[in-house]
All heavy atoms as TSV, in Angstrom:
chain	resi	resn	atom	element	x	y	z
A	1	MET	N	N	-39.374	-14.181	-71.701
A	1	MET	CA	C	-40.279	-13.107	-72.080
A	1	MET	C	C	-40.725	-13.349	-73.512
A	1	MET	O	O	-39.932	-13.686	-74.364
A	1	MET	CB	C	-39.571	-11.768	-71.967
A	1	MET	CG	C	-40.448	-10.623	-72.327
A	1	MET	SD	S	-39.912	-9.026	-71.731
A	1	MET	CE	C	-39.318	-9.386	-70.138
A	2	LYS	N	N	-41.986	-13.183	-73.764
A	2	LYS	CA	C	-42.542	-13.376	-75.087
A	2	LYS	C	C	-42.438	-12.069	-75.860
A	2	LYS	O	O	-42.593	-11.003	-75.309
A	2	LYS	CB	C	-44.006	-13.812	-74.971
A	2	LYS	CG	C	-44.188	-15.087	-74.179
A	2	LYS	CD	C	-45.573	-15.139	-73.570
A	2	LYS	CE	C	-45.693	-16.246	-72.576
A	2	LYS	NZ	N	-45.106	-15.962	-71.284
A	3	GLY	N	N	-42.199	-12.137	-77.132
A	3	GLY	CA	C	-42.129	-10.942	-77.960
A	3	GLY	C	C	-43.186	-11.005	-79.045
A	3	GLY	O	O	-43.407	-12.049	-79.628
A	4	VAL	N	N	-43.823	-9.907	-79.308
A	4	VAL	CA	C	-44.810	-9.844	-80.377
A	4	VAL	C	C	-44.600	-8.558	-81.146
A	4	VAL	O	O	-44.133	-7.565	-80.616
A	4	VAL	CB	C	-46.261	-9.898	-79.846
A	4	VAL	CG1	C	-46.545	-11.215	-79.197
A	4	VAL	CG2	C	-46.552	-8.769	-78.892
A	5	GLY	N	N	-44.913	-8.599	-82.406
A	5	GLY	CA	C	-44.860	-7.397	-83.222
A	5	GLY	C	C	-46.236	-7.151	-83.803
A	5	GLY	O	O	-46.968	-8.087	-84.056
A	6	CYS	N	N	-46.576	-5.934	-84.007
A	6	CYS	CA	C	-47.911	-5.631	-84.522
A	6	CYS	C	C	-47.822	-4.431	-85.443
A	6	CYS	O	O	-47.274	-3.412	-85.071
A	6	CYS	CB	C	-48.860	-5.339	-83.357
A	6	CYS	SG	S	-50.538	-4.982	-83.884
A	7	GLY	N	N	-48.341	-4.567	-86.616
A	7	GLY	CA	C	-48.455	-3.429	-87.507
A	7	GLY	C	C	-49.882	-2.935	-87.462
A	7	GLY	O	O	-50.726	-3.518	-86.808
A	8	GLY	N	N	-50.150	-1.879	-88.144
A	8	GLY	CA	C	-51.541	-1.450	-88.167
A	8	GLY	C	C	-51.674	0.038	-88.349
A	8	GLY	O	O	-50.705	0.743	-88.537
A	9	GLY	N	N	-52.900	0.465	-88.260
A	9	GLY	CA	C	-53.206	1.871	-88.469
A	9	GLY	C	C	-52.969	2.680	-87.232
A	9	GLY	O	O	-52.161	2.360	-86.386
A	10	GLY	N	N	-53.720	3.715	-87.120
A	10	GLY	CA	C	-53.562	4.603	-85.979
A	10	GLY	C	C	-53.083	5.953	-86.449
A	10	GLY	O	O	-52.892	6.192	-87.626
A	11	THR	N	N	-52.882	6.822	-85.512
A	11	THR	CA	C	-52.417	8.154	-85.853
A	11	THR	C	C	-51.010	8.339	-85.318
A	11	THR	O	O	-50.602	7.677	-84.377
A	11	THR	CB	C	-53.339	9.223	-85.247
A	11	THR	OG1	O	-53.351	9.066	-83.827
A	11	THR	CG2	C	-54.749	9.108	-85.784
A	12	LEU	N	N	-50.293	9.224	-85.921
A	12	LEU	CA	C	-48.940	9.536	-85.486
A	12	LEU	C	C	-48.982	10.900	-84.819
A	12	LEU	O	O	-49.301	11.904	-85.448
A	12	LEU	CB	C	-47.981	9.555	-86.677
A	12	LEU	CG	C	-46.543	9.915	-86.372
A	12	LEU	CD1	C	-45.929	8.890	-85.414
A	12	LEU	CD2	C	-45.727	9.989	-87.635
A	13	ASP	N	N	-48.744	10.926	-83.528
A	13	ASP	CA	C	-48.718	12.177	-82.779
A	13	ASP	C	C	-47.298	12.425	-82.321
A	13	ASP	O	O	-46.582	11.497	-81.946
A	13	ASP	CB	C	-49.620	12.105	-81.544
A	13	ASP	CG	C	-51.091	12.091	-81.910
A	13	ASP	OD1	O	-51.449	12.612	-82.982
A	13	ASP	OD2	O	-51.883	11.568	-81.124
A	14	ILE	N	N	-46.910	13.653	-82.324
A	14	ILE	CA	C	-45.606	14.032	-81.785
A	14	ILE	C	C	-45.858	14.588	-80.393
A	14	ILE	O	O	-46.606	15.550	-80.216
A	14	ILE	CB	C	-44.911	15.073	-82.680
A	14	ILE	CG1	C	-44.669	14.442	-84.060
A	14	ILE	CG2	C	-43.632	15.560	-82.035
A	14	ILE	CD1	C	-44.097	15.376	-85.075
A	15	LEU	N	N	-45.248	13.940	-79.417
A	15	LEU	CA	C	-45.428	14.350	-78.028
A	15	LEU	C	C	-44.249	15.187	-77.576
A	15	LEU	O	O	-43.106	14.909	-77.918
A	15	LEU	CB	C	-45.557	13.117	-77.135
A	15	LEU	CG	C	-46.709	12.175	-77.464
A	15	LEU	CD1	C	-46.657	10.952	-76.559
A	15	LEU	CD2	C	-48.044	12.879	-77.318
A	16	LYS	N	N	-44.538	16.183	-76.793
A	16	LYS	CA	C	-43.493	16.998	-76.194
A	16	LYS	C	C	-43.024	16.317	-74.916
A	16	LYS	O	O	-43.742	15.497	-74.339
A	16	LYS	CB	C	-44.036	18.391	-75.881
A	16	LYS	CG	C	-44.421	19.161	-77.125
A	16	LYS	CD	C	-45.020	20.500	-76.766
A	16	LYS	CE	C	-45.497	21.193	-78.040
A	16	LYS	NZ	N	-46.272	22.380	-77.765
A	17	PRO	N	N	-41.819	16.626	-74.444
A	17	PRO	CA	C	-41.338	16.023	-73.197
A	17	PRO	C	C	-42.353	16.223	-72.068
A	17	PRO	O	O	-42.910	17.303	-71.905
A	17	PRO	CB	C	-40.040	16.778	-72.915
A	17	PRO	CG	C	-39.562	17.208	-74.264
A	17	PRO	CD	C	-40.825	17.521	-75.036
A	18	GLY	N	N	-42.629	15.137	-71.358
A	18	GLY	CA	C	-43.569	15.181	-70.253
A	18	GLY	C	C	-45.001	14.878	-70.647
A	18	GLY	O	O	-45.847	14.638	-69.796
A	19	GLU	N	N	-45.314	14.902	-71.942
A	19	GLU	CA	C	-46.659	14.579	-72.405
A	19	GLU	C	C	-46.803	13.062	-72.525
A	19	GLU	O	O	-45.819	12.342	-72.643
A	19	GLU	CB	C	-46.947	15.218	-73.760
A	19	GLU	CG	C	-47.056	16.718	-73.720
A	19	GLU	CD	C	-47.411	17.295	-75.087
A	19	GLU	OE1	O	-47.063	16.693	-76.115
A	19	GLU	OE2	O	-48.035	18.365	-75.095
A	20	SER	N	N	-48.039	12.606	-72.510
A	20	SER	CA	C	-48.291	11.180	-72.674
A	20	SER	C	C	-49.519	10.980	-73.548
A	20	SER	O	O	-50.278	11.912	-73.800
A	20	SER	CB	C	-48.484	10.504	-71.321
A	20	SER	OG	O	-49.647	10.996	-70.694
A	21	ARG	N	N	-49.671	9.763	-73.975
A	21	ARG	CA	C	-50.822	9.397	-74.787
A	21	ARG	C	C	-51.288	8.023	-74.332
A	21	ARG	O	O	-50.473	7.135	-74.101
A	21	ARG	CB	C	-50.447	9.351	-76.262
A	21	ARG	CG	C	-51.565	8.906	-77.152
A	21	ARG	CD	C	-51.134	8.899	-78.578
A	21	ARG	NE	N	-52.181	8.323	-79.389
A	21	ARG	CZ	C	-52.184	8.358	-80.693
A	21	ARG	NH1	N	-51.200	8.925	-81.335
A	21	ARG	NH2	N	-53.158	7.809	-81.370
A	22	THR	N	N	-52.583	7.848	-74.202
A	22	THR	CA	C	-53.141	6.571	-73.781
A	22	THR	C	C	-54.047	6.039	-74.878
A	22	THR	O	O	-54.865	6.792	-75.417
A	22	THR	CB	C	-53.947	6.741	-72.481
A	22	THR	OG1	O	-53.092	7.263	-71.470
A	22	THR	CG2	C	-54.522	5.419	-72.017
A	23	GLU	N	N	-53.872	4.775	-75.202
A	23	GLU	CA	C	-54.726	4.116	-76.173
A	23	GLU	C	C	-55.109	2.754	-75.635
A	23	GLU	O	O	-54.363	2.165	-74.860
A	23	GLU	CB	C	-54.005	3.936	-77.508
A	23	GLU	CG	C	-53.777	5.208	-78.261
A	23	GLU	CD	C	-53.259	4.944	-79.662
A	23	GLU	OE1	O	-53.630	3.906	-80.257
A	23	GLU	OE2	O	-52.480	5.759	-80.148
A	24	GLU	N	N	-56.248	2.269	-76.043
A	24	GLU	CA	C	-56.666	0.926	-75.684
A	24	GLU	C	C	-56.668	0.079	-76.942
A	24	GLU	O	O	-57.016	0.551	-78.020
A	24	GLU	CB	C	-58.065	0.934	-75.079
A	24	GLU	CG	C	-58.112	1.586	-73.718
A	24	GLU	CD	C	-59.478	1.467	-73.070
A	24	GLU	OE1	O	-60.218	0.526	-73.406
A	24	GLU	OE2	O	-59.787	2.324	-72.245
A	25	ALA	N	N	-56.264	-1.174	-76.785
A	25	ALA	CA	C	-56.259	-2.105	-77.904
A	25	ALA	C	C	-56.578	-3.491	-77.383
A	25	ALA	O	O	-56.071	-3.896	-76.338
A	25	ALA	CB	C	-54.898	-2.091	-78.586
A	26	ASP	N	N	-57.427	-4.200	-78.092
A	26	ASP	CA	C	-57.747	-5.577	-77.735
A	26	ASP	C	C	-56.738	-6.483	-78.428
A	26	ASP	O	O	-56.934	-6.893	-79.569
A	26	ASP	CB	C	-59.178	-5.912	-78.149
A	26	ASP	CG	C	-59.600	-7.303	-77.707
A	26	ASP	OD1	O	-58.760	-8.047	-77.164
A	26	ASP	OD2	O	-60.775	-7.647	-77.909
A	27	LEU	N	N	-55.643	-6.758	-77.738
A	27	LEU	CA	C	-54.570	-7.553	-78.326
A	27	LEU	C	C	-54.957	-9.007	-78.522
A	27	LEU	O	O	-54.341	-9.716	-79.307
A	27	LEU	CB	C	-53.317	-7.453	-77.457
A	27	LEU	CG	C	-52.753	-6.046	-77.276
A	27	LEU	CD1	C	-51.551	-6.082	-76.352
A	27	LEU	CD2	C	-52.389	-5.442	-78.611
A	28	SER	N	N	-55.993	-9.457	-77.834
A	28	SER	CA	C	-56.398	-10.862	-77.950
A	28	SER	C	C	-56.936	-11.179	-79.344
A	28	SER	O	O	-56.984	-12.344	-79.730
A	28	SER	CB	C	-57.438	-11.215	-76.890
A	28	SER	OG	O	-58.648	-10.509	-77.123
A	29	LYS	N	N	-57.331	-10.177	-80.094
A	29	LYS	CA	C	-57.792	-10.417	-81.457
A	29	LYS	C	C	-56.622	-10.733	-82.392
A	29	LYS	O	O	-56.805	-11.379	-83.409
A	29	LYS	CB	C	-58.548	-9.194	-81.978
A	29	LYS	CG	C	-59.863	-8.959	-81.271
A	29	LYS	CD	C	-60.571	-7.756	-81.818
A	29	LYS	CE	C	-61.893	-7.541	-81.097
A	29	LYS	NZ	N	-62.606	-6.369	-81.588
A	30	GLU	N	N	-55.450	-10.259	-82.068
A	30	GLU	CA	C	-54.278	-10.454	-82.916
A	30	GLU	C	C	-53.321	-11.512	-82.391
A	30	GLU	O	O	-52.603	-12.133	-83.156
A	30	GLU	CB	C	-53.508	-9.129	-83.060
A	30	GLU	CG	C	-54.307	-8.019	-83.700
A	30	GLU	CD	C	-54.580	-8.270	-85.170
A	30	GLU	OE1	O	-53.752	-8.920	-85.840
A	30	GLU	OE2	O	-55.626	-7.812	-85.653
A	31	PHE	N	N	-53.293	-11.689	-81.075
A	31	PHE	CA	C	-52.295	-12.556	-80.461
A	31	PHE	C	C	-52.915	-13.458	-79.419
A	31	PHE	O	O	-53.891	-13.098	-78.779
A	31	PHE	CB	C	-51.197	-11.714	-79.783
A	31	PHE	CG	C	-50.575	-10.711	-80.696
A	31	PHE	CD1	C	-50.912	-9.375	-80.593
A	31	PHE	CD2	C	-49.674	-11.103	-81.666
A	31	PHE	CE1	C	-50.340	-8.439	-81.439
A	31	PHE	CE2	C	-49.108	-10.173	-82.523
A	31	PHE	CZ	C	-49.445	-8.846	-82.407
A	32	ASN	N	N	-52.316	-14.605	-79.214
A	32	ASN	CA	C	-52.739	-15.522	-78.163
A	32	ASN	C	C	-52.032	-15.099	-76.880
A	32	ASN	O	O	-50.880	-15.430	-76.657
A	32	ASN	CB	C	-52.384	-16.960	-78.536
A	32	ASN	CG	C	-52.816	-17.950	-77.474
A	32	ASN	OD1	O	-53.445	-17.586	-76.486
A	32	ASN	ND2	N	-52.473	-19.190	-77.678
A	33	ILE	N	N	-52.734	-14.350	-76.054
A	33	ILE	CA	C	-52.138	-13.856	-74.806
A	33	ILE	C	C	-52.910	-14.411	-73.619
A	33	ILE	O	O	-53.173	-13.725	-72.651
A	33	ILE	CB	C	-52.079	-12.318	-74.761
A	33	ILE	CG1	C	-53.457	-11.710	-75.053
A	33	ILE	CG2	C	-51.038	-11.784	-75.716
A	33	ILE	CD1	C	-53.521	-10.210	-74.892
A	34	LYS	N	N	-53.272	-15.682	-73.710
A	34	LYS	CA	C	-54.047	-16.309	-72.653
A	34	LYS	C	C	-53.184	-16.752	-71.486
A	34	LYS	O	O	-53.697	-16.987	-70.403
A	34	LYS	CB	C	-54.814	-17.506	-73.216
A	34	LYS	CG	C	-55.863	-17.093	-74.229
A	34	LYS	CD	C	-56.579	-18.289	-74.794
A	34	LYS	CE	C	-57.599	-17.830	-75.826
A	34	LYS	NZ	N	-58.277	-18.943	-76.468
A	35	LYS	N	N	-51.894	-16.871	-71.679
A	35	LYS	CA	C	-51.012	-17.319	-70.604
A	35	LYS	C	C	-50.530	-16.127	-69.790
A	35	LYS	O	O	-50.086	-15.122	-70.351
A	35	LYS	CB	C	-49.803	-18.051	-71.177
A	35	LYS	CG	C	-50.171	-19.346	-71.876
A	35	LYS	CD	C	-48.940	-20.041	-72.389
A	35	LYS	CE	C	-49.310	-21.325	-73.096
A	35	LYS	NZ	N	-48.135	-21.999	-73.646
A	36	PRO	N	N	-50.607	-16.216	-68.464
A	36	PRO	CA	C	-50.073	-15.139	-67.624
A	36	PRO	C	C	-48.560	-15.018	-67.825
A	36	PRO	O	O	-47.900	-15.985	-68.176
A	36	PRO	CB	C	-50.388	-15.601	-66.203
A	36	PRO	CG	C	-51.450	-16.635	-66.338
A	36	PRO	CD	C	-51.245	-17.271	-67.677
A	37	GLY	N	N	-48.056	-13.847	-67.606
A	37	GLY	CA	C	-46.623	-13.629	-67.690
A	37	GLY	C	C	-46.295	-12.320	-68.367
A	37	GLY	O	O	-47.185	-11.581	-68.795
A	38	PRO	N	N	-45.012	-12.025	-68.478
A	38	PRO	CA	C	-44.590	-10.761	-69.099
A	38	PRO	C	C	-44.586	-10.860	-70.623
A	38	PRO	O	O	-44.236	-11.896	-71.188
A	38	PRO	CB	C	-43.174	-10.567	-68.561
A	38	PRO	CG	C	-42.684	-11.956	-68.295
A	38	PRO	CD	C	-43.880	-12.750	-67.897
A	39	TYR	N	N	-45.002	-9.795	-71.248
A	39	TYR	CA	C	-44.970	-9.669	-72.704
A	39	TYR	C	C	-44.308	-8.336	-73.042
A	39	TYR	O	O	-44.545	-7.339	-72.381
A	39	TYR	CB	C	-46.386	-9.682	-73.289
A	39	TYR	CG	C	-47.073	-11.016	-73.220
A	39	TYR	CD1	C	-47.657	-11.464	-72.037
A	39	TYR	CD2	C	-47.142	-11.837	-74.337
A	39	TYR	CE1	C	-48.301	-12.692	-71.969
A	39	TYR	CE2	C	-47.781	-13.069	-74.283
A	39	TYR	CZ	C	-48.359	-13.488	-73.096
A	39	TYR	OH	O	-48.988	-14.697	-73.029
A	40	LYS	N	N	-43.504	-8.340	-74.082
A	40	LYS	CA	C	-42.845	-7.112	-74.520
A	40	LYS	C	C	-43.552	-6.617	-75.773
A	40	LYS	O	O	-43.733	-7.366	-76.726
A	40	LYS	CB	C	-41.378	-7.375	-74.824
A	40	LYS	CG	C	-40.603	-6.109	-75.167
A	40	LYS	CD	C	-39.159	-6.400	-75.520
A	40	LYS	CE	C	-38.394	-6.734	-74.280
A	40	LYS	NZ	N	-36.942	-6.808	-74.532
A	41	LEU	N	N	-43.959	-5.369	-75.756
A	41	LEU	CA	C	-44.674	-4.760	-76.875
A	41	LEU	C	C	-43.902	-3.556	-77.381
A	41	LEU	O	O	-43.283	-2.839	-76.613
A	41	LEU	CB	C	-46.064	-4.305	-76.446
A	41	LEU	CG	C	-46.971	-5.349	-75.816
A	41	LEU	CD1	C	-48.218	-4.689	-75.269
A	41	LEU	CD2	C	-47.330	-6.414	-76.822
A	42	ARG	N	N	-43.983	-3.347	-78.668
A	42	ARG	CA	C	-43.449	-2.119	-79.267
A	42	ARG	C	C	-44.222	-1.846	-80.541
A	42	ARG	O	O	-44.869	-2.736	-81.067
A	42	ARG	CB	C	-41.955	-2.195	-79.496
A	42	ARG	CG	C	-41.521	-2.994	-80.702
A	42	ARG	CD	C	-40.028	-2.952	-80.935
A	42	ARG	NE	N	-39.365	-3.753	-79.943
A	42	ARG	CZ	C	-38.217	-3.432	-79.371
A	42	ARG	NH1	N	-37.584	-2.356	-79.717
A	42	ARG	NH2	N	-37.684	-4.203	-78.468
A	43	THR	N	N	-44.147	-0.658	-81.012
A	43	THR	CA	C	-44.855	-0.299	-82.233
A	43	THR	C	C	-43.872	0.346	-83.196
A	43	THR	O	O	-42.790	0.780	-82.802
A	43	THR	CB	C	-46.041	0.644	-81.928
A	43	THR	OG1	O	-46.793	0.845	-83.125
A	43	THR	CG2	C	-45.569	1.975	-81.382
A	44	GLN	N	N	-44.249	0.369	-84.440
A	44	GLN	CA	C	-43.425	1.051	-85.428
A	44	GLN	C	C	-44.319	1.689	-86.471
A	44	GLN	O	O	-45.458	1.281	-86.669
A	44	GLN	CB	C	-42.430	0.100	-86.075
A	44	GLN	CG	C	-43.045	-1.017	-86.883
A	44	GLN	CD	C	-41.995	-1.971	-87.400
A	44	GLN	OE1	O	-41.019	-2.272	-86.734
A	44	GLN	NE2	N	-42.188	-2.440	-88.610
A	45	LYS	N	N	-43.804	2.707	-87.096
A	45	LYS	CA	C	-44.580	3.474	-88.068
A	45	LYS	C	C	-43.623	3.982	-89.136
A	45	LYS	O	O	-42.489	4.335	-88.839
A	45	LYS	CB	C	-45.246	4.655	-87.351
A	45	LYS	CG	C	-46.121	5.508	-88.196
A	45	LYS	CD	C	-47.539	5.086	-88.062
A	45	LYS	CE	C	-48.444	6.038	-88.819
A	45	LYS	NZ	N	-49.760	5.509	-88.965
A	46	LEU	N	N	-44.079	4.012	-90.372
A	46	LEU	CA	C	-43.272	4.556	-91.452
A	46	LEU	C	C	-43.404	6.075	-91.456
A	46	LEU	O	O	-44.515	6.613	-91.517
A	46	LEU	CB	C	-43.726	3.988	-92.801
A	46	LEU	CG	C	-43.019	4.557	-94.019
A	46	LEU	CD1	C	-41.520	4.214	-93.987
A	46	LEU	CD2	C	-43.660	4.053	-95.296
A	47	ASP	N	N	-42.275	6.754	-91.369
A	47	ASP	CA	C	-42.242	8.205	-91.510
A	47	ASP	C	C	-42.143	8.478	-93.006
A	47	ASP	O	O	-41.092	8.304	-93.612
A	47	ASP	CB	C	-41.033	8.784	-90.762
A	47	ASP	CG	C	-40.934	10.293	-90.881
A	47	ASP	OD1	O	-41.531	10.880	-91.811
A	47	ASP	OD2	O	-40.240	10.900	-90.047
A	48	THR	N	N	-43.270	8.854	-93.603
A	48	THR	CA	C	-43.310	9.006	-95.053
A	48	THR	C	C	-42.463	10.170	-95.551
A	48	THR	O	O	-42.001	10.155	-96.689
A	48	THR	CB	C	-44.762	9.178	-95.545
A	48	THR	OG1	O	-45.360	10.271	-94.854
A	48	THR	CG2	C	-45.567	7.912	-95.297
A	49	ASP	N	N	-42.222	11.170	-94.705
A	49	ASP	CA	C	-41.375	12.291	-95.114
A	49	ASP	C	C	-39.929	11.849	-95.287
A	49	ASP	O	O	-39.261	12.238	-96.240
A	49	ASP	CB	C	-41.439	13.428	-94.088
A	49	ASP	CG	C	-42.803	14.093	-94.041
A	49	ASP	OD1	O	-43.540	14.017	-95.058
A	49	ASP	OD2	O	-43.146	14.677	-93.009
A	50	ASN	N	N	-39.436	11.043	-94.348
A	50	ASN	CA	C	-38.036	10.616	-94.368
A	50	ASN	C	C	-37.850	9.215	-94.928
A	50	ASN	O	O	-36.730	8.745	-95.032
A	50	ASN	CB	C	-37.457	10.663	-92.956
A	50	ASN	CG	C	-37.456	12.065	-92.399
A	50	ASN	OD1	O	-37.159	13.017	-93.104
A	50	ASN	ND2	N	-37.823	12.196	-91.141
A	51	LYS	N	N	-38.952	8.520	-95.231
A	51	LYS	CA	C	-38.901	7.140	-95.728
A	51	LYS	C	C	-38.139	6.240	-94.763
A	51	LYS	O	O	-37.365	5.382	-95.165
A	51	LYS	CB	C	-38.263	7.073	-97.122
A	51	LYS	CG	C	-38.891	7.982	-98.145
A	51	LYS	CD	C	-40.257	7.492	-98.528
A	51	LYS	CE	C	-40.788	8.312	-99.695
A	51	LYS	NZ	N	-42.118	8.763	-99.537
A	52	ALA	N	N	-38.351	6.454	-93.482
A	52	ALA	CA	C	-37.669	5.667	-92.451
A	52	ALA	C	C	-38.711	5.061	-91.521
A	52	ALA	O	O	-39.764	5.644	-91.281
A	52	ALA	CB	C	-36.720	6.549	-91.647
A	53	VAL	N	N	-38.404	3.884	-91.004
A	53	VAL	CA	C	-39.272	3.240	-90.027
A	53	VAL	C	C	-38.869	3.731	-88.645
A	53	VAL	O	O	-37.705	3.639	-88.257
A	53	VAL	CB	C	-39.155	1.703	-90.110
A	53	VAL	CG1	C	-39.979	1.047	-89.016
A	53	VAL	CG2	C	-39.605	1.216	-91.478
A	54	VAL	N	N	-39.827	4.292	-87.926
A	54	VAL	CA	C	-39.594	4.802	-86.579
A	54	VAL	C	C	-40.167	3.778	-85.599
A	54	VAL	O	O	-41.334	3.410	-85.698
A	54	VAL	CB	C	-40.281	6.171	-86.379
A	54	VAL	CG1	C	-40.045	6.691	-84.978
A	54	VAL	CG2	C	-39.806	7.161	-87.432
A	55	LYS	N	N	-39.324	3.299	-84.678
A	55	LYS	CA	C	-39.741	2.282	-83.719
A	55	LYS	C	C	-39.801	2.870	-82.320
A	55	LYS	O	O	-38.969	3.687	-81.946
A	55	LYS	CB	C	-38.759	1.112	-83.728
A	55	LYS	CG	C	-38.698	0.402	-85.053
A	55	LYS	CD	C	-37.702	-0.737	-85.022
A	55	LYS	CE	C	-37.631	-1.438	-86.362
A	55	LYS	NZ	N	-36.668	-2.542	-86.345
A	56	SER	N	N	-40.787	2.416	-81.560
A	56	SER	CA	C	-40.910	2.863	-80.177
A	56	SER	C	C	-39.945	2.085	-79.298
A	56	SER	O	O	-39.419	1.046	-79.696
A	56	SER	CB	C	-42.335	2.637	-79.669
A	56	SER	OG	O	-42.569	1.249	-79.477
A	57	GLU	N	N	-39.764	2.576	-78.099
A	57	GLU	CA	C	-39.069	1.797	-77.083
A	57	GLU	C	C	-39.975	0.635	-76.707
A	57	GLU	O	O	-41.183	0.702	-76.863
A	57	GLU	CB	C	-38.787	2.661	-75.848
A	57	GLU	CG	C	-37.832	3.811	-76.098
A	57	GLU	CD	C	-36.419	3.338	-76.372
A	57	GLU	OE1	O	-35.993	2.332	-75.777
A	57	GLU	OE2	O	-35.737	3.977	-77.188
A	58	ALA	N	N	-39.383	-0.427	-76.207
A	58	ALA	CA	C	-40.174	-1.588	-75.802
A	58	ALA	C	C	-40.907	-1.297	-74.496
A	58	ALA	O	O	-40.379	-0.632	-73.612
A	58	ALA	CB	C	-39.269	-2.796	-75.636
A	59	LEU	N	N	-42.105	-1.796	-74.404
A	59	LEU	CA	C	-42.928	-1.685	-73.204
A	59	LEU	C	C	-43.194	-3.096	-72.728
A	59	LEU	O	O	-43.653	-3.933	-73.490
A	59	LEU	CB	C	-44.245	-0.983	-73.519
A	59	LEU	CG	C	-45.325	-1.031	-72.455
A	59	LEU	CD1	C	-44.900	-0.191	-71.253
A	59	LEU	CD2	C	-46.642	-0.550	-73.009
A	60	THR	N	N	-42.887	-3.377	-71.478
A	60	THR	CA	C	-43.157	-4.698	-70.918
A	60	THR	C	C	-44.390	-4.616	-70.041
A	60	THR	O	O	-44.467	-3.780	-69.152
A	60	THR	CB	C	-41.957	-5.210	-70.090
A	60	THR	OG1	O	-40.812	-5.271	-70.943
A	60	THR	CG2	C	-42.245	-6.591	-69.532
A	61	ILE	N	N	-45.365	-5.477	-70.348
A	61	ILE	CA	C	-46.560	-5.548	-69.525
A	61	ILE	C	C	-46.689	-6.989	-69.020
A	61	ILE	O	O	-46.245	-7.923	-69.672
A	61	ILE	CB	C	-47.833	-5.120	-70.293
A	61	ILE	CG1	C	-48.030	-5.978	-71.529
A	61	ILE	CG2	C	-47.776	-3.666	-70.655
A	61	ILE	CD1	C	-49.314	-5.683	-72.262
A	62	THR	N	N	-47.268	-7.129	-67.855
A	62	THR	CA	C	-47.419	-8.452	-67.262
A	62	THR	C	C	-48.900	-8.757	-67.076
A	62	THR	O	O	-49.618	-7.983	-66.439
A	62	THR	CB	C	-46.694	-8.534	-65.904
A	62	THR	OG1	O	-45.316	-8.241	-66.117
A	62	THR	CG2	C	-46.835	-9.923	-65.296
A	63	PHE	N	N	-49.330	-9.849	-67.666
A	63	PHE	CA	C	-50.704	-10.313	-67.507
A	63	PHE	C	C	-50.758	-11.283	-66.344
A	63	PHE	O	O	-49.888	-12.143	-66.188
A	63	PHE	CB	C	-51.195	-11.010	-68.780
A	63	PHE	CG	C	-51.328	-10.089	-69.950
A	63	PHE	CD1	C	-50.354	-10.037	-70.923
A	63	PHE	CD2	C	-52.425	-9.253	-70.071
A	63	PHE	CE1	C	-50.474	-9.188	-72.015
A	63	PHE	CE2	C	-52.551	-8.387	-71.152
A	63	PHE	CZ	C	-51.575	-8.352	-72.121
A	64	THR	N	N	-51.776	-11.147	-65.517
A	64	THR	CA	C	-51.965	-12.061	-64.399
A	64	THR	C	C	-53.244	-12.862	-64.625
A	64	THR	O	O	-54.140	-12.428	-65.348
A	64	THR	CB	C	-52.056	-11.298	-63.067
A	64	THR	OG1	O	-53.128	-10.346	-63.155
A	64	THR	CG2	C	-50.764	-10.568	-62.771
A	65	ALA	N	N	-53.312	-14.013	-64.003
A	65	ALA	CA	C	-54.487	-14.872	-64.133
A	65	ALA	C	C	-55.681	-14.212	-63.440
A	65	ALA	O	O	-55.531	-13.596	-62.392
A	65	ALA	CB	C	-54.218	-16.234	-63.523
A	66	ALA	N	N	-56.847	-14.352	-64.045
A	66	ALA	CA	C	-58.059	-13.815	-63.441
A	66	ALA	C	C	-58.393	-14.614	-62.171
A	66	ALA	O	O	-58.187	-15.819	-62.140
A	66	ALA	CB	C	-59.206	-13.881	-64.424
A	67	PRO	N	N	-58.901	-13.928	-61.153
A	67	PRO	CA	C	-59.227	-14.642	-59.899
A	67	PRO	C	C	-60.389	-15.610	-60.075
A	67	PRO	O	O	-61.175	-15.550	-60.917
A	67	PRO	CB	C	-59.605	-13.527	-58.936
A	67	PRO	CG	C	-59.778	-12.301	-59.737
A	67	PRO	CD	C	-59.186	-12.537	-61.082
């Protein structure tokens, strides 16, 4: 499994249990993801109030070859 890390902007939303958030990102601008297979993604953000880095759980996505 390939691992990538990505920093960047965005907004910090606090979700309640059962809520979700959907975002789109063109990862090909930052990473070479031309090979099919599983990739593990996660994000992190600095919590400026607590001066702590908050990390998401890992998300595994699988890219397949275009037909």
